N, C-alpha and C positions, 0 to 999 in steps of 0.2 A: 442621535444623528442631527436632528433639527436644531438643537441647542448648539451643537458643535459648529454647524454651518453659520448660525447666527453670530457666534463669537468670532469666527473667522472674518465675516463681513465687517464687523465692528473694527477688527484689527486692521483690515485692508483699507478702511475708510480714510485713514490718515496718511495713506501713501501719496507721494508726490504725483503719481500718474493716475490717481483714482478718478479724476474728472474724465479722462479719456476712456477709462474702463466703463464708466457710467454711460458715456456717449455711444460706445460700441455695443453695449448690451441693449440700450434703448433702440438703436438702429436695427439690430438683429431681431429683437423681439417683435418688430412690426411685420415680419415676413415668416421666418421659420424657426428662429431661436426660441427655445422654451422658457428661458429664465426671464422673469419680470424685472423691469428697471427699478422697481421699488426695493429690491434686495440691496443694491448699492446706494440708492438715493437716501433711504432713511438713516442708515448709520453715518453716511457722509454729512448729513445735516446735524447729527449728534456731534460729530468731530469738529465741524466748523460752521456753527449756526449763522454766522454773519454772511455766509456765502449762499444762503437758501435761495435767493432770487436767481442767481447765476446758475445754480444747479437745476432749479425747476425749469427755467427757460431753455437751458441747454438740452436737458432731457426731452423736453417737448419738441424742440426743433429736430433732434435726432430721431425721435419716434416718427415724425411726419415724413422726414426724408427716407427713413426705412420703409414707410408706407408705399413709396414709389416702387420699391422692389416687390412688395406684395401685390400692388396693382398690376405690375408687369407679369407676375406669375399668373394672375387670373386672366389677363388679356391675351397672353401669348400661349400659355400652356394648357388652358382649360380644354380646348378641343381634343388635345391628345390624352388628357387625364380623364375626361368625362366618361368614356366607356368603362374604365376601371372603377370610377366612383359609382356609376349606376349598377355595376355588377356586385360591388362589395358593401355598399351602404343600403340597408333595408329601407324600402319605401321611397328611395330617391329615383326619380324619373325625369325625362325632359319636360314633362308637363308640370311637375313640381317646381323645377328650376324656373320655367317660364312664368309660373304664377307668382314667384317672388320678385320678378323684375320690377324695379321701382319706376314710378312715373317721373318724367322730367318736370322741372319747375322749382318754385321756391321751396316746396315741401321736401324735395330731395336734399337741398342744402341743410335744412333743419334736421332731417333724418340722419345724415352723416355726422353732423355736429353732436346730435344727441347720442348716437351710438359710440362716438369717440370718447365721450365723457362717461359713458355707462360702463358697467362691469363686463360687457361683451368683449372678448379678446380682440384687440385692435387688428391683429393679423387677419382675423376672419372678415372684419369690415373692409380692410384693404384688398384682400383677394376677391371678395364678392364685388367690390367696386370695379375691379378689372374685368371680372366675368361679365358684368352687365354694362361694360363700356361707359361708365360714368366719366364725364370729361375730367381730365387730370387736373387742370387748374381749379375747378370747382371742388374736387376731392381734397386737394392740398389745403385750400383756404378753410373749408369746413372742418377738416381734421384738426388744423391748428386752433381754430376757434373752440372746438370741443376739448382737445387734448391739453392745451396749455393751462386752462384754469384748474384742471384736475391735478396736474403735476406740481404747479406752483402752490396750490392750496395745501397739498400734502407736505411740501418742503417747508412752508410757512408754519403749519401747525406743529410739525416736529421740532423746528428750530426755536420757536417762541415758547414752546412748552417742553423743551428737550428733556429735562429731568423727569417730569411727570410722565411724558410719553414713553420714555425709555423704561421707566419702572413698570408702567402698565403693560407694555409689550413683553418684557421679560417675565412678568408674573403670569400672563395669559397667552404665552406663545403658541401652545398647542391648540387652544380654543380658537385663536385668531386664524391659524392655518386651516382648521376644519371649516370655519365659517367662510373663509375665502374660497375654499373648494366648492362649498355648497352654492355660493353666489355665482361662481363661474359656471357651474352646471345649469343653474336656473337661467343665466344670461344666454347660454347656448339655446335653451328651449324657447325663450321668449324674445330674443334679440331680433330675429327676422320678422316675426309678427309685428314687432314695433316698427320696423322699417316699412312694412306694408301699410300700417295704420297712419304713420306720419306722411307718407306719400299719397295717401288718399285712395289706395287701391281697394275697392269694395269686394265683397264676396262674389257678386255677379261678374265683375271684371275678371276676378281670379278664375272663375269657372270658364269664362269665355276664352281666357288665355290658355287654359289647359286643353280646351276643345280644339283650339287652333293648332296645337302641337300633336294631339292624338289623331290617329288615322280616321278618316271619314267612315261612318257606319254604313253598311250596305242596306238598301231599302228592304223592309220586311216583305216577305212573300205572302200573298193571300191565297195561294193555291196549294196549300199543304207542303210547302217547301219546293215545289216544282217551279221551273222558270216560267215567267208570264208568257201567255200565248202571243204569237206574232201572226200578223196577216201576211200571207204569201200570195204572190200573184197567181191567178189561175189561168190556164190556157183555154181558149175557146175552140 
């Protein structure tokens, strides 16, 4: 099945509308679409290696524009979706969400750029940015700074070493797919801790944020659980 899909992508890469297919997949992948833009990008760079820069920049731009949709999903629909997320995702609570909120400042720009170039699914970065109300201009610029080098570098490597890259991919297709899945899982596990680290949120601040969301604890009673005694006025 995987080899069949790969062969089909190679065949479609030479189609006259393949660039717009790449743009559409790149745009959709930044919000809800599950197909990665690398599936059309790599065989397209095989088919027309002289177009690698155009393909890389076009895919990067479409990814970032699609990130606006992801940002809007987080900003607009999180309040409605949060009760379901808390009910169905084990360990997810308002305190956990609050503890992940990034700090404003230069570290936030660096964090978004780093996550955009990392293996963390970009749709997760975009939706989380909306949930945490990251300013949209900052999010777009940081996303392009991180996303463009990754897409352009991939296109360049495939184009300039197209014969060797193609032979390597076809020889190790299953192993590459498994390794990609493992990297994706690890990125989900460690992506948000990276966000906290880059924005400078310490463990103490995390605990303080969690306590600010958790209900206030009742004062402990020193009278065996009975309410504390009160002074009542006495009649003379």
